[in-house]
N, C-alpha and C positions, 0 to 999 in steps of 0.2 A: 713478292708475297701477295697473299690474297686473303680476303675475309668475307664473311656473310653479313650483309647489312640489312637484309629484309627477306622474310619468308612470306610467300603469298599463296593463296589458293585461287583456282579459277572461280569466276562468279557463280557458276552453277553449283560448285561445291559449297561455297559460302551459304547460298540459299538453302541447301540441304542441311547444313549444320544448324542454321537458324530454325529451320522447320523442326528438327529433332529436339532442339532446346525448348521451343514452344510446346511441343507435344509432351515433353517431360514435365514442364511446369504445369500444364493442364492436368496431367495425370496426378501430380501431387495435390493440386487444388481439389480435384474430384475426391481424392482420398480424405482430405480434411473435411470437405462437405459431408461425405458419407459418415465419417466419425461423429460429426456434429449432430446429424440427424439421428444416429443411433443413440447418442447420449441424451438428446432431447426426448426420444421415445422412452428411454429407460427412466428418466426423471418423471415423465408423465405417468408411467405405470406405477412407480414407487410412491409418488405423492398423491396419486388420484386426481390429477388435473382434469377437470370436466371437459367434455367435447365442446368445441367452439372457442377454446382458449389455447393459445400457443405458448411454447416455452422458448424464450429468447436467451441465448448464451452470449454474453458480451462482457466488455470491460469498461467501467465508467471512470477509470482513473483520470482521463483528460479533463472531464467535467469537475471532478473533485479538486484537481490541481488548480484549475482556473478559479474556483470559488475561494480556495485557501490563499492563492496569490493575491486576489483582490482584497481579502480580509487583512492580510499582512501589510499590503501597501497602504491601507487606510488606518490601521490600528497598531498599537504596541504589540510586538510578538508575544510578550508575556500574557497579554490579554487573550490572544488567540489560543495559546497553549493552555491557559487556564480554562477557557470555555470548552475546548475540545477534550481535555482530560476529564472535566466534570461530566460532559456529555457521554464520554466512553464509560465512565463509572456508572452513570444512570442506565445506559443501555445494558451493561453487564448485569446490573441488579434486576432489571426487568426480564432479561433472558433466563435468569435462574428459574422462573416460574413458567416460561414459555413452552417448555417441553410438555407440561401438563395440559396445555391448550391444544396445540397442533404442531406437527412437524414443519408445516409451511411457515408458521409464525417464528419458530426457532431458527429456521434457515434465513428468513428475512432479517431477523435481529442480528444474526451472526455476520451477515453481509454488511449491515449498517455499522456494527461494532468495528469490523475490519476497516471500513472506509474512514471512520473517525479516528481510530487509534493508530493506524500505520503511519500517517504523515507526521505524527507528533515528534518522532525521532529526528526527522529532517528539520523540523522547526526549531528544536532545541539546539541542534548543531549550528543552524543559521543564527540563532540568538547569541550563542557563545562567540561566534565569529564577529558579531557586531561590536564586541567590546575588546577585540584583540588587535594588537599591532601586527604588521606583516611578519615580523620576526618571531612572533609568538604562535602563529597559526599552526606551524608544523608540530611543535611540541604539544600544543593543545589537542591537535587531531590524534596524536599518539595516545594521549591520556583518555580521550573519548573512546577510541577503539578498544583500549584496555578495559575500561569500565563496561563497555558494551559486551565484551567477551565474558567478563565476570558475571554480568547479568544473565547472559545466555546460558552459563553453566549453572548458576544458582537458581534461576527462575524455574526450570522444570523440576528441580528437586523440591523446592518449596511448594510449587503447585501440586506435586505428587503427595506431599504431606497433607495439604488441604483436602485433596480428593480422598485420601485414606481416612480422614476424620469426618468429612461431610458427605462423602460419596460423590456421585457424578456432578452434582451442582458445585462441588468444591472448586472446580477450575474457574468458573465465572465468579465465585466468591473471591477467589484470589485476585482475578483481574480487576474486579470492582474495588478491592482494597488498594491495589497498586495505583490505579488511576485516581482514586479518591485522595490518597496521600499526595499524589502529584499535583492535583488541583489545589489542595490546601497549601502546599508549599509554594505554588505559583502565586497564590493570593498573598501569602506572607512576604515573599520576595518583592512583589510589586509595591508593597507598602514600605519596604526597607530601602529601596533604591529607586529614585526618580528616573524617568526616561531621559537619557542623554542624547540619544540619536535614534532615528528611525529611518528605515529604507524608504526612499521616494518611490513613487509609482513607476518611474522610468527605470529604477534599479531592480525591479522584480522581474525575473525572467521565468516564463512558463516553460517547463521542461516535461516532456512526456514521451512515451514510446511511439 
């Protein structure tokens, strides 16, 4: 009997394969750079960015994660959720009037709103897990996913009703209401239940793309 244990290429063929792989990656990178420059030029034209100023397209998620991780390590999660929900509600209220000032101010406030509001979901899940035994985590995760799905279904419907009644500002009025209620509830819950345990600085892991 016989069998194949290894397939190999001559050294010159391997070098050729690696060269083609590098060329393909460079081609893809050039495409991304070209698309980024085109998007930046379009943004400059649409927003009237003056000469001498550049448009930077990037992602600040790592910095936001680092700040939140530090805050959670030093404080009660409920306090962080409370502050972030109140800040999101405040930014939403301000953004209602931002469109009347300038498009740039509206875009900036929307970016700030997203940076503040998006991590709240993860913090709430982490806070729930702080008070669960290992055998309760799976069931609680299923309930959280179910409520998240219900919110994903009901949220756009309710937001649409707000926009029907209030017009374009209705969306941010809805968001301000949601995060305002969340902040008030966090304040109430913090007074109802004392802190039994808090993650130590060494237990907080920074995770980012």
